[in-house]
N, C-alpha and C positions, 0 to 999 in steps of 0.2 A: 347244874352241877350237883352231884350227890355229896352228902357229907362224908367226912373222912372214914367214919365207921362203916358206912355202906360200901364205900369203895374197897375198904379193907376186907369186909366180909365177902363180897361178891368177886373180889379180885383173884380168888384162888381157883376159880373154875372158868375155863374158856367155853366157847360155844361148841356143843357136841355136834357130831355129824355122822350120817350113815356111812357104813363101809361094809360091802358084801352083805352077809347075813347078820351083821352086828351093828353096834353103835359105839363110837369112840368118844370118850369124855376126857378132854385135856385138862390137866390141873397144874398149878404152879405155886411156888412159894413154900412157906412153912405151914404144915398141917398139924394142928393140935386141937385140943378140946374147944379152944376159943375161936378157931377159924374153920372148923370141919363142917358145920351145918350146910353151907351151900354145896359142898362136894357130896355129902350124904344124900341130899335131896336130888342132885343130878344123877348119881349112881343108882339110887333106888328107883327113880322114875324110869331110867333106861332099862333096869332089870325087869320092871313090870311089863315093858313093851318089847323087849328083844331077848332072844335066846343066848346071844353073845354080847358081852360088854367088855371093851378094852379101855383100861385106864392108861392114858398117855401120861406117864410119870416123868418124862424127860426134863421138865422144868420144876419139879418138886425138889426143894432144897433140904427139907426136913420133914420127918413124920414121927409122931410119938405113938404111945401105946393105944390111944384112942383112934388114931388113924389105922393102925394095924387091926384093931378090933372091928372097925368098919369094913375093912377088906375081907376079913374072915367071915363076917356075917353075910356080906354080899356074895361071897364064894358059894354059899348054900342056896342062894336065890337064883343064880344065873351062872353061865359059863363066863366067869370073870378072868380076864387076862391082864397082867400088869406089864406095860411096855416101857423100856428104857429107864428102869429105876437107877437113881444115883448111888454112889458108894455108900452113903449113910443108910439109905433104905435097904440096900443089899445086905449090909451088916445087921440091921434090925431084923430082917427076915431070917438071916442065918442064925443069929444068936437065939432067936425065939423058936426056931424050927419051922417057921411059917414058909420058908423056901421049899419045904417038902410038901406043902399043902397048896400054896398059891401057884398059879401058872405064870412064870416070869419069862420075859422075852427081851431081846436086845433092842427091838424097835417095834413100831406099830405094824409095819408090814409083816414082820415075823409073827407077831401075835395074831394077826388076821389069818395068816396062812397055816397056823399050827393045827 
């Protein structure tokens, strides 16, 4: 059994999987500067290998400015699409204007088909 900190750190990212021409990275929970490292590693790794990366955000309950900054950086490295963002994330994207930059979709299937 891993320690509580390890479980907390790695618990924000699920197992990624191939989908069409892209790669899906599922994430969950609260994403801030203290929990973001595993997601950053997963997204950066996917961006290095795939022209399309979909962040399955359906289980993300909170994202802060460091999370938003990560998405904007990744947006420049690959075709990043954000699927199923919760109300808090949609509000964050709208207030910051990121919704005009990021590719937001209702679900993973829509993101893959866009």
